[in-house]
C-alpha positions as CSV (number, residue, x, y, z in Angstrom):
1,M,-5.3,-17.2,15.4
2,A,-7.6,-16.1,12.6
3,T,-7.1,-13.4,10.4
4,Q,-10.3,-13.5,8.5
5,K,-12.7,-10.9,8.8
6,T,-15.5,-12.5,7.7
7,W,-17.8,-15.8,7.8
8,W,-16.8,-17.0,4.6
9,G,-13.1,-16.0,4.6
10,L,-12.9,-18.1,7.7
11,A,-15.3,-20.8,6.2
12,F,-12.3,-21.1,3.7
13,I,-10.0,-21.7,5.8
14,D,-11.6,-23.6,7.7
15,S,-13.0,-26.3,4.6
16,L,-9.1,-26.2,4.3
17,T,-8.3,-28.5,7.4
18,N,-10.7,-30.9,6.7
19,F,-8.2,-32.6,4.4
20,I,-5.0,-30.3,5.2
21,D,-2.5,-30.2,8.6
22,S,-3.5,-27.1,10.1
23,G,-0.4,-27.3,11.6
24,R,1.1,-27.3,8.4
25,L,-1.4,-24.4,7.0
26,Q,-0.9,-22.1,10.0
27,R,3.1,-22.2,8.6
28,G,2.1,-20.3,5.4
29,R,0.2,-17.3,7.7
30,A,3.3,-15.4,7.2
31,Y,4.0,-15.8,3.3
32,R,0.5,-14.2,2.4
33,T,1.9,-10.4,2.9
34,D,3.0,-8.3,0.3
35,H,6.2,-8.7,1.9
36,R,6.5,-12.0,1.0
37,I,4.4,-12.3,-2.2
38,L,6.0,-10.6,-5.0
39,A,3.8,-11.2,-7.4
40,F,0.1,-12.7,-7.5
41,E,-2.4,-13.0,-10.9
42,I,-6.1,-14.6,-10.6
43,N,-7.0,-15.7,-14.1
44,K,-10.4,-16.9,-13.9
45,N,-10.3,-20.4,-11.9
46,K,-6.2,-20.3,-11.8
47,I,-3.6,-18.6,-9.7
48,K,0.4,-17.9,-10.0
49,A,2.2,-16.3,-7.6
50,T,6.0,-15.7,-7.0
51,I,7.0,-15.8,-3.3
52,R,9.9,-14.6,-1.4
53,G,11.8,-17.6,0.4
54,N,14.3,-17.6,2.8
55,V,18.6,-17.5,2.8
56,N,19.5,-20.4,4.8
57,P,23.3,-20.9,4.3
58,Y,23.2,-24.0,6.5
59,F,21.1,-25.8,3.6
60,G,23.3,-24.2,1.1
61,V,20.6,-21.3,-0.2
62,T,23.1,-18.0,0.2
63,K,21.3,-16.2,-2.6
64,E,17.4,-15.0,-1.5
65,P,15.1,-17.5,-3.6
66,K,12.1,-16.9,-5.9
67,Y,9.9,-19.6,-5.8
68,K,6.9,-20.1,-8.2
69,V,3.5,-21.3,-7.1
70,T,0.3,-22.7,-9.0
71,L,-3.0,-23.3,-7.5
72,S,-6.1,-24.1,-9.0
73,L,-9.8,-24.9,-7.8
74,K,-11.8,-27.3,-9.6
75,S,-14.8,-25.9,-11.9
76,I,-18.0,-26.8,-11.9
77,D,-19.9,-27.7,-14.8
78,K,-21.9,-25.2,-16.6
79,K,-24.7,-27.3,-16.9
80,R,-24.1,-27.8,-13.3
81,W,-24.4,-24.2,-12.5
82,T,-27.9,-23.8,-14.7
83,D,-29.2,-26.1,-11.8
84,I,-27.4,-24.3,-8.9
85,I,-28.4,-20.5,-10.4
86,N,-32.2,-22.0,-10.5
87,Q,-32.1,-23.3,-7.1
88,I,-30.7,-20.0,-6.1
89,C,-33.1,-17.8,-8.0
90,Q,-36.1,-19.5,-5.7
91,N,-34.3,-17.8,-2.4
92,P,-35.2,-14.2,-2.0
93,S,-33.1,-13.9,1.0
94,W,-29.8,-15.4,-1.2
95,I,-30.6,-12.7,-3.9
96,S,-30.3,-9.8,-2.0
97,K,-27.7,-11.2,-0.3
98,L,-25.5,-11.9,-3.3
99,M,-26.4,-8.6,-4.9
100,L,-25.4,-6.9,-2.2
101,N,-21.9,-8.6,-2.6
102,E,-22.7,-10.9,0.5
103,I,-22.6,-14.8,0.6
104,P,-25.3,-16.4,2.3
105,A,-25.0,-18.3,5.1
106,N,-26.5,-22.0,4.0
107,I,-26.2,-21.6,0.1
108,E,-23.5,-24.5,0.6
109,Q,-26.7,-27.0,0.3
110,V,-27.5,-26.3,-3.2
111,F,-24.3,-27.2,-4.2
112,T,-25.2,-31.3,-3.8
113,G,-22.8,-33.4,-5.3
114,D,-20.4,-30.6,-5.7
115,S,-18.6,-28.6,-3.8
116,F,-18.4,-24.7,-2.9
117,L,-15.2,-24.8,-1.2
118,P,-12.7,-26.9,-1.1
119,T,-13.0,-30.2,0.9
120,S,-10.7,-32.9,-0.3
121,F,-7.3,-32.9,-2.3
122,N,-9.7,-33.4,-5.0
123,D,-10.7,-29.7,-5.4
124,V,-7.4,-28.2,-5.4
125,T,-4.7,-28.9,-7.7
126,A,-1.4,-26.8,-6.2
127,D,2.4,-26.8,-7.1
128,C,5.5,-25.3,-6.0
129,S,8.8,-25.0,-7.2
130,C,10.4,-25.0,-3.6
131,P,12.2,-28.2,-2.7
132,D,9.6,-28.9,-0.3
133,Y,7.4,-32.0,-1.8
134,A,5.0,-31.9,1.0
135,N,1.4,-30.9,0.2
136,P,1.3,-27.5,1.0
137,C,4.0,-26.5,1.5
138,K,4.5,-23.0,3.3
139,H,4.2,-21.0,-0.1
140,I,1.3,-22.7,-1.1
141,A,-0.5,-22.3,2.3
142,G,0.3,-18.8,1.7
143,V,-1.3,-18.5,-1.1
144,Y,-4.4,-20.4,0.3
145,Y,-4.5,-17.5,3.4
146,R,-4.0,-14.2,0.7
147,L,-7.2,-16.0,-1.1
148,A,-9.1,-16.0,1.9
149,D,-7.9,-12.2,2.3
150,I,-9.1,-11.5,-0.8
151,L,-12.5,-12.9,0.0
152,D,-12.9,-11.0,2.3
153,Y,-13.5,-8.2,0.4
154,D,-14.6,-9.7,-2.5
155,P,-16.3,-12.7,-1.9
156,M,-18.0,-13.2,-5.6
157,L,-14.5,-14.4,-6.4
158,L,-15.2,-17.9,-4.7
159,F,-17.8,-18.2,-7.9
160,Q,-14.6,-17.5,-10.6
161,L,-12.7,-20.0,-8.8
162,K,-15.7,-22.6,-9.3
163,G,-16.1,-21.9,-12.4
164,L,-18.8,-18.9,-13.1
165,S,-17.8,-15.5,-13.1
166,A,-19.4,-12.5,-10.6
167,A,-20.7,-11.2,-13.9
168,E,-22.4,-14.5,-15.2
169,L,-24.2,-14.6,-11.7
170,Q,-25.2,-10.9,-11.2
171,T,-26.5,-11.4,-14.9
172,A,-28.4,-14.7,-13.9
173,L,-30.0,-13.0,-10.9
174,K,-31.1,-9.4,-12.7
175,K,-33.5,-12.1,-14.8
176,T,-35.6,-12.8,-12.0
177,E,-38.6,-10.4,-10.7
178,L,-37.1,-10.0,-7.6
179,G,-33.7,-9.4,-8.7
180,Q,-34.8,-6.5,-11.3
181,L,-36.6,-4.7,-8.7
182,F,-33.3,-5.0,-6.7
183,A,-31.1,-3.9,-9.6
184,E,-33.2,-0.9,-9.8
185,H,-32.9,-0.3,-5.8
186,L,-29.2,-0.3,-6.1
187,D,-29.3,1.9,-9.3
188,T,-31.5,4.7,-7.5
189,Q,-29.6,8.1,-6.3
190,V,-30.6,9.6,-3.4
191,Y,-30.7,13.0,-3.3
192,T,-30.8,16.0,-0.6
193,E,-30.6,20.0,-0.2
194,I,-27.8,21.2,1.4
195,S,-27.6,25.1,1.9
196,T,-24.4,26.9,0.3
197,H,-24.4,29.6,3.5
198,Q,-26.1,30.4,6.2
199,Y,-26.3,34.3,6.3
200,K,-27.8,37.1,3.7
201,Y,-25.4,38.7,1.7
202,V,-24.2,42.2,2.9
203,P,-23.3,44.8,0.5
204,L,-20.0,47.0,0.5
205,I,-20.5,50.5,1.7
206,T,-18.0,52.8,0.4
207,K,-17.5,56.4,0.4
208,K,-18.5,56.5,-3.8
209,T,-21.7,55.1,-3.1
210,V,-22.8,57.1,-0.2
211,N,-21.6,60.3,-2.2
212,R,-23.7,58.6,-5.3
213,S,-26.9,58.6,-3.4
214,K,-26.8,60.8,-0.4
215,N,-30.7,61.0,0.0
216,V,-30.4,57.1,1.2
217,A,-27.3,56.9,2.0
218,L,-28.2,56.8,6.0
219,D,-30.9,54.1,5.1
220,N,-28.8,51.7,3.9
221,S,-26.2,52.3,6.3
222,L,-28.7,51.4,8.6
223,Q,-30.0,48.1,7.1
224,S,-26.1,47.0,6.3
225,N,-25.8,47.4,9.9
226,H,-28.4,45.7,11.1
227,R,-27.2,42.7,8.3
228,V,-23.6,42.5,9.6
229,K,-25.5,42.0,13.4
230,A,-27.3,39.2,12.0
231,F,-24.5,37.6,10.3
232,W,-22.4,37.6,13.8
233,Q,-25.6,36.2,15.6
234,M,-26.2,33.4,13.1
235,S,-29.7,34.2,13.6
236,D,-32.3,32.8,11.5
237,W,-32.7,33.6,7.8
238,P,-35.9,33.6,5.9
239,E,-36.5,30.3,3.8
240,K,-36.6,32.1,0.6
241,E,-33.0,33.8,1.0
242,V,-31.6,30.5,1.5
243,E,-29.6,29.5,-1.6
244,L,-29.8,25.9,-2.0
245,E,-27.2,23.5,-3.9
246,E,-28.6,20.0,-5.1
247,Q,-26.4,17.0,-4.7
248,T,-26.8,13.5,-5.2
249,I,-25.5,10.7,-2.7
250,S,-25.7,7.4,-3.8
251,A,-26.5,5.1,-0.4
252,P,-26.8,2.1,-1.9
253,L,-22.8,2.3,-3.2
254,I,-22.0,1.9,0.5
255,K,-23.8,-1.2,0.9
256,K,-22.7,-2.7,-1.8
257,Q,-19.1,-2.0,-0.9
258,G,-19.5,-4.7,1.6
259,D,-18.5,-5.0,5.2
260,Y,-14.4,-5.3,4.6
261,P,-14.0,-3.5,1.1
262,A,-10.0,-3.8,0.1
263,F,-9.4,0.1,1.2
264,W,-10.7,-0.4,5.0
265,T,-7.7,-1.9,7.1
266,R,-10.2,-1.6,10.3
267,S,-11.0,-4.5,11.9
268,N,-14.7,-3.3,12.7
269,S,-17.6,-3.3,10.0
270,F,-17.2,-0.7,7.2
271,V,-20.9,-0.2,6.5
272,A,-22.0,-0.1,10.4
273,A,-19.3,3.0,10.7
274,M,-20.8,4.7,7.8
275,E,-24.0,3.9,9.0
276,E,-22.8,5.5,12.4
277,I,-21.6,8.8,11.0
278,Y,-24.5,9.4,8.8
279,S,-26.4,9.2,11.9
280,N,-24.3,11.5,13.9
281,V,-24.3,14.0,10.5
282,R,-28.3,13.8,10.5
283,K,-28.6,14.5,14.4
284,K,-26.0,17.2,14.5
285,N,-27.6,19.1,10.8
286,K,-31.3,18.3,11.9
287,K,-32.5,21.9,11.0
288,V,-31.0,22.2,8.0
289,L,-31.4,18.4,6.5
290,G,-34.6,18.1,7.7
């Protein structure tokens, strides 16, 4: 059963099954967790991991082993990346999705002659220090699944693993006219005015203040009673007396997190959940927010 939440996470695993036995690959699913992976480091297109093995006295393994896994994806040549980027920048839909941290479903068609996803053993170099000489062993397979999990919330990592950093990709996209406009849109701040309170100020009436101004004491008392009554009844108040505080909300920041950011452990979309929350808040506070 697949554990990936995005189509590109699923596509990464599916692409591996084109040249790796699916049964052997699935053995690694249990080795993708923090319990098994003691260390995990990504540097450009290379991954280094330390995997916790099993104690097995039958095979003479009496002490918990720790296996070293190294894995790398074949990089695409820089000159070839220039051609690929030029083709990507001709498609407005691809530009907008990539700048929102999403991978377009049909983007692989511009990688003619190269592979965006691994399609054969020529695209991947993997090694493990365990005694299982088959490729992949369950520890290497665990690293594949961990990568797929990371791609769910960081899809731009796939570009890095193929030789183009996310920063280089964004820079190239922003050089286009559409990319510039879209970048400005993402940086736009959304302002909203939120009232700090919904009642009038009620002054404190003491004996000292009454004695200080006996002539107006009764009038002040009546006004105060009226204000206290208005407070408890939460009646409408004059707009001019409402103190407003300007707050900034970066709406595009929500979408830039993607559907499955690293902190989001639920199976439903983060963006969809936020949209529902904001919709409910706006309906509930329609009078205040407008």
